[in-house]
N, C-alpha and C positions, 0 to 999 in steps of 0.2 A: 339675372344680374351679371354684368360683365366682370371678368376677373382682372385683377391688377397683377401683371407679371412680376413687378418688383417686390410686391408684398408676399408672393408665394415663395420667394427664394429662402427667407428664414425658415419657412415651414418645411421646405424640402431638405434643408440642412438639418433640421431637427429630426426628421424622419430618418435620414441617413445615419445620424448619430445614434439614434435609438436602435437602428438595425445593427450597427457595428457593435455597440455595447451588448446587445442581446445575444450576439453570437458567442460571447465569452462565457458560455454556460459550462458547468462542470458536472462531475459525477461523484458518487459516493463509493468509497472502498471500505470493506468491512473485514475484520478478522473473525474467522470461524475455526473451531476445532478444540477449544479448551474448556468446553462444558458440554457434557452429554445431554443436557436439558435444553439446548438451543435449537433443536431441530436438525434435520438432515441437510446435507449440502444442497440437494434438489429443492428442498423447502426454502432454503436461504435464497436461492436464485429465483425461485417462483414468486417471491414478494415483488419483484420488479423494481426494487429500491436501489440495487447495487450494480455498479459497473465493473467492480473488481472484488474478488473474494481471495483473501490470503489464507490459505490452509495452514494452520499453525499447530505444531511446529516440528521441524527436524531438530531435536534438542541436543543430540549427541553426534559429533563428527570431528574429524581432524585429529592431528597429533597421534595417529596410530589407533584411534578408537574405532570400534565397530559402529557405524552410523545407525541411529535409531530414531524413528518417528514416534511422536507422542501426540495422539489426538484425544487425550483424556478418556472420557467415558464413551466415546463414539465407536471405538473398535479396539480389538487386540491385535497389534501387528505381528506378535510372536506366533500367531496361528493363521496368519494371512487374512485376518478379518477385515483389514482396511481396504482390500482389493474390491470390495463391493461398491466402493465409491467411484469406481472407474466409469460406469455408465452415467452417474450423476454429474461427474466432471464434464463428460461429453455433452450432456444435456444442457448444462450451464453455458458451455461454449457455443452451442448451436443457437443460443439466445443472444449471442454477442457479448457475453460476460467473460472477462479474462480471469482465469483461475491460476493463482500462483502458489508455489510452495514457499512458505516462510521458514527461513532457517535461523536458529538462535533462540531468541526469547530471553525473558528475564531470569529464568531459572535453569538454563541448560548447562550442559558440560561440553564446551566447544572451544577450539582454538586452532590456529594455523601456525605450524612451527617453522615452515620454510616455503620457498617457491615451489619445490617439488610436492610438498603437502598440499599447497593450494591447487596444483595441477591434478593431483589424485582426487581431491574432493570434487573438483569440477567434472572430472571423468565419471565419478560415481553419480553425481547429480544428473548428468546427461544420460547415462545408461539406465538409471532407475526411475527418473521422473520426467525426463524430456524426450528427445527424439532418438535416443540410443536403444540398445538392446540388452536385456538382462533377464535371467530366469527367476529373479526374485524382486520384481518391481512391487514396492509396498502398497501403491495405489492402483495397481493393475496396469492395463495396457494403455490407459488414457495418457495422452501427451499434454502435460501442463504447459501454460503459456510462458512461464519464466520463473525466476527465483527472486524472492523478496528477502533482503538482508535486514533482520532485526537484531543487530549485534549490540548487546548490552554488557558484555563481559568478555573474559578470555584475553586474547592478545589484541594489540592495537595495529599489528603488522600483517601484511600479506593479503588483506581483503581487497586491495586494488588489483593484485595479481589474480585472485579468484574471479573478480569481475572481468578481467581481461580474458582469462581462459574460457569463461562461460560465453562471453560475447562472440568469441571466435566460432562457436558452434552454429551461430546464425548463418554462416556461410554454407552450411550443409543442407539448407532448405528453410524450414519454418523459423522465423525470427524468435530468438530467446530474449524475452523482455527482462530487464533488470529493474528492480525497485528497491527502496530502502526506507527505513523508519528511524532516522536519527532523532536524538533528543534536541530540543530547541535551543539550548545554549550553543552559541557558534564559536569555533567549529566543533563538530561532534568529536568526542574524545576517542572513539573507536573507528569511526568511518570517514574521518576527514580526508585522508589520502585517497581512498576509494571514490569518494564523491567528486573529487577533483579531476578524475579521469574523463569525465564527460560521457561515460558509458551508460549512465542510469537514465531510464525513460521516465519514471515517476518516483518522486520523493515525497513521502508523507511524514512531515516533521511532527514529532510528538510534542504538542504544546500543552502537556499535562505532567504532573509530578515533577515539575520544574518551576517553582514559584517565580524566579526572576524574570522569566519571559512568557509566562501564561497571562491570560486575559486580566486577572485580578491585579496584576502588577502595573497595568497601563502601558506595558512595553511590547505587547504582542505584535502590533503593526510594525514597530521598528525592527524587531527580530525577523518578522516575515520578509520585510524589504531586504534585510541583509542576506537571508537565505536565497531569495529569488534573484538577487543581482550578483551574488558571489559564486554560486555553484552552477556549473554548465549542465543542468539537467533539462529535460523536455518540459515537464510540468511538475508543479508543486501542490500538495494537498495539506490542508489544515488538519492535523491529527488531534482528535478530541475523544474524551470518554463519553460513551453513549448514556451514561447515568452518573449521578453523584457517587454511587457505590462502585463504579468501574475503576476508579483511580483514587489516589490519596488527595489529589487536588487537580484543578484545572477544568472542572465541568463548567460549561457555559449554557445557561438556559436557552431553549430554542428561540424565544422571542428576542433575546439579546443578540444571538448569533445572526439571525436573519435581518434584524433592523440596524445593528450597529457594527458587527464585526465583518460580515461578508461584504457589505457595501464598501468597506474600507480596504479590502484586499482583492476584490474581483477585478480591479482595474489593471492588475498585473498581467502582462502578456503571457506569463508562465502559469497563471492560475489554472489548477486542474480540478479542484473540488474539495471535498471533506473526507477525511479517513476517520472511522470510528472503531473504538475498542469497546465492546466486541458484539457479536451477534446475540450472545446470551443477554447482555445488558440492554441492547437495542429492543429485544423482545419485551423487556420489562417496562420500557418508557415509550416506545414507539417514536423515538427520536428521529430516525431516518425518515419516517413518513411525514413528520411535522416540518422538516427542513427541505425535503427533496425539491419542492418547487422553487426554492430560493437558491439552491446550490448551483 
């Protein structure tokens, strides 16, 4: 049967459209470190579900405090017990997974008192977790991919300066990725100025524990659009709890996420994927496995 060139044009356009839309695929970022029953870092990466692992948390730093990492039941940093994760970090990275150090958290003791304080914290992070040198690296010799800002308390100032100082270390070789986990009400109370610097590569907005902007309010897409059009970051992730027990509110059943929410936000040029709290809760529900093909 002879083909009709004019009738094939709409078909070709539809194929092109499908290919273009299909390239806007995302990844899953996971928080690991706050429950000793969630498996090792190597096991987390071996699932094949995650593109980013945020190692949580450096809970104490700034304002003259001695920095402290807290990985809950995984290891005891006071006896250098967390250095055993060095080889696991490198194994994850060899699989193409970015491993970040998350600083802050919901229950930490942290703040920045001045520009100089921000500079000192940046120097500490560079020497102890990134490409610098120190005799007391808490996670051993592995060079993490960057720093995740999960700032939920302390001061509202100087985080932009910390981001600036950290980004300058990229000039020394390996890029230092900067990521952040702001709350979904816009602008974020603590990270607003820092996010406006344009220095952040990935922003996973927490659309949970914030009823006015989470899915149940009907306003999630409006807030998503505000974040993605107002903040000069490379990619944005939809931050969600991996189970109903992982947060006070904001859980979205996997079927609703894949059929209703993701189709409404994936059209954004800055769509990056989904962030989940946390590996422990994901283990309980298998949430990442159920959504991975749709993210």
